[in-house]
TIDREN-76911 format. One line per 10 residues: number of its first residue (from 1); for each residue x, y, z of C-alpha. Coordinates in steps of 0.05 Angstrom, whole numbers, always signed. Each point is the difference from the previous one (the first is absolute). Example, Ala and Ser with C-alpha at 12.3 -4.5 7.8 and 13.67 -1.06 7.14 Angstrom:
TIDREN-76911
1> +246/-90/+156 | +27/+69/-13
//
This chain:
TIDREN-76911
1> +2262/+1978/-324 | +11/-11/-65 | +28/-56/-52 | +21/+22/-69 | -35/-61/-27 | -67/+27/+4 | +25/+51/-40 | -7/-38/-61 | -79/-11/+10 | -34/+33/-58
11> -74/-26/+21 | -51/-7/+60 | -53/-50/-15 | -59/-13/+34 | -44/-60/-21 | -69/-1/+12 | -58/-42/-23 | -80/+10/+10 | +5/-27/+72 | +59/+51/+24
21> -23/+63/+12 | +57/+30/+41 | +0/+80/-9 | +54/+9/+59 | +41/-50/-37 | -8/+38/-58 | +16/+66/+32 | +72/-24/+29 | +20/-29/-58 | -18/+63/-38
31> +36/+41/+51 | +64/-43/-4 | +0/+11/-81 | +0/+79/+14 | +52/-3/+51 | +44/-43/-52 | -27/+30/-65 | -17/-69/-19 | -62/-28/-53 | -56/-23/+48
41> -37/-60/-37 | -54/-32/+15 | -14/-67/-26 | -71/-22/+1 | -5/-76/+1 | -62/-37/-30 | +16/-59/+54 | -30/-66/-46 | -21/-29/+66 | -52/+49/+10
51> -20/-11/-73 | -5/-71/+7 | -39/+8/+66 | -55/+46/-35 | -5/-54/-52 | -33/-51/+56 | -74/+2/+0 | +5/-2/+88 | +38/+58/-3 | -19/+55/+46
61> +31/+76/+23 | -17/+36/+61 | -19/+75/-9 | +53/+41/+38 | -48/+46/+18 | -70/-43/+9 | +36/-53/+24 | -57/-35/-50 | +23/-64/-38 | -13/-1/-76
71> +30/-43/-57 | +65/+15/-24 | -4/-10/-78 | +56/+23/-50 | -45/+55/-32 | -4/+34/+74 | +73/-16/+5 | +18/+31/-61 | -37/+70/+22 | +38/-7/+68
81> +75/-11/-30 | -22/+55/-51 | -21/+46/+50 | +60/-9/+44 | +46/+8/-56 | -26/+70/-12 | +2/+19/+73 | +75/-31/-3 | +14/+57/-57 | -28/+59/+30
91> +40/-9/+63 | +58/-8/-38 | -19/+64/-41 | -16/+32/+68 | +76/-19/+19 | +35/+26/-67 | -28/+73/+10 | +2/+6/+69 | +72/-39/+13 | +25/+11/-69
101> +21/-70/-9 | -3/-43/-66 | -61/-50/+14 | -22/-57/-42 | -45/-51/-3 | -2/-74/-22 | -51/-51/+1 | +20/-79/-4 | -31/-64/+6 | +20/-59/+42
111> +11/-29/+62 | +14/+57/+51 | +64/-9/+32 | +28/-38/-66 | -13/+48/-45 | +25/+59/+46 | +61/-27/+16 | +3/-18/-81 | -12/+72/-24 | +65/+24/+48
121> +63/+38/-17 | +58/-24/+49 | +8/+69/+33 | -76/+7/+8 | -25/+19/+68 | -73/-35/+3 | -59/+12/+45 | -47/-58/+13 | -73/+28/+34 | -31/-33/+44
131> -66/-42/-16 | -45/+36/+52 | -41/+54/-37 | -13/+54/+20 | +11/+19/+72 | +59/+29/+23 | +66/-28/+21 | -6/+20/+76 | -65/-28/+8 | +20/-63/-33
141> +57/-3/+42 | -38/+18/+67 | +41/+55/+14 | -30/+72/+27 | -21/+49/-43 | +61/+52/+26 | +47/-64/-12 | +39/-11/-62 | +23/-73/-4 | +77/-13/-9
151> +36/-17/-70 | +28/-67/+5 | +65/-36/-37 | +23/-65/-2 | +72/+11/+8 | +47/-66/-9 | +65/+35/-3 | +10/-9/-73 | +8/+59/-56 | -68/-2/-22
161> -32/-3/+66 | +50/+58/+14 | -42/+38/-59 | -55/-18/+35 | +12/+30/+62 | +23/+62/-36 | -73/+5/-29 | -36/-16/+62 | +42/+50/+38 | -17/+52/-57
171> -75/-24/+10 | -3/+15/+66 | +24/+67/-1 | +37/+35/+52 | -27/-35/+64 | +31/-58/+2 | -43/-35/+53 | -41/-5/-60 | +46/-52/-24 | +4/-68/+27
181> +54/-53/-21 | -15/-75/-9 | +68/-30/+1 | -5/-65/-33 | +58/-43/+42 | -2/-77/+17 | +48/+13/+63 | +7/+49/+55 | +76/+17/-25 | -27/+11/-69
191> -53/+42/+31 | +47/+49/+34 | +38/+5/-68 | -61/+24/-33 | -14/+44/+51 | +63/+37/-6 | +2/-1/-69 | -80/+37/+6 | +19/+48/+40 | +67/+22/-36
201> -46/-1/-69 | -53/+46/+25 | +41/+40/+45 | -51/+39/+45 | -12/+19/+57 | -42/-25/+39 | +7/-61/-37 | -62/-36/-35 | -29/-64/+33 | +34/-59/-9
211> -29/-68/+0 | +29/-74/-8 | -41/-40/-44 | +26/-69/-15 | +15/-7/-76 | -42/-63/-12 | -58/+19/+46 | -41/+42/-36 | -59/-5/+45 | +38/+34/+58
221> +7/+61/-54 | -80/-6/-17 | -6/+6/+81 | +37/+73/+7 | -29/+23/-53 | -72/-9/+36 | +22/+16/+60 | +38/+68/-20 | -36/+21/-55 | +30/+9/-64
231> -9/+57/-54 | +44/-37/-56 | +52/-56/-3 | +55/+8/-42 | +45/-56/-14 | +48/-13/-53 | -27/-45/-61 | +39/-60/+4 | -37/-7/+77 | -62/-4/-39
241> -9/-82/+11 | +9/+5/+65 | -52/+65/+8 | -47/-39/-45 | -56/-8/+53 | -2/+77/+12 | +6/+9/-84 | -53/-48/-20 | -53/+28/+60 | +36/+64/-1
251> -26/+19/+73 | +43/+56/-2 | +33/+45/-61 | +67/-31/-17 | +52/+36/-38 | +52/-44/-36 | +72/+29/-18
//
């Protein structure tokens, strides 16, 4: 499956902060950048909401390994931010040496989602990692250790959604059963048309799994993701308002095209 409009992409951007520690997503983004010979940019956001929280006298944090509670203050947060940024730089250096791709690290400060979207170029592919730190995707999603959760894509028939479908198929790899397509339609007839078009675009045998999801009911999509599992959800960036509950909580990694 191919889409000539995707060829204009020059960067794969992974948005991270001190809470988003998903090495799986960094690896997935780096592999995509290597296949297409694109630049990989790690965009590290110092979230203002977190800094504001650290300034409050009652703010606490819970140790990831010990489970003990301790004060969250600005000096402690600053040390955590510096350590996290240095770790990301080391990971990027490893990608540069191992995959021979161009890498860049950029640090910005502001509210996470608005700041990330404000840094994007129109053709960038954006990976948003989930917030749950230190847990593998399979365990987070309740999948068995030998099972890889599928890649999901939200498809409504638009050209932008077609680009998202092409990228999702690429991320899913050669096994079409690893791709789930959520058909966003408000009627049975519209859903049937989307089904036909999605199968034409994918061109795989056997076909990917297709699920009708009313365009106005994001809760049904969330239920499907929880029931079946999700490695990553791909969508057109035009859909980010509808996907806001998923993007904000980052319960699953999200890729915006």
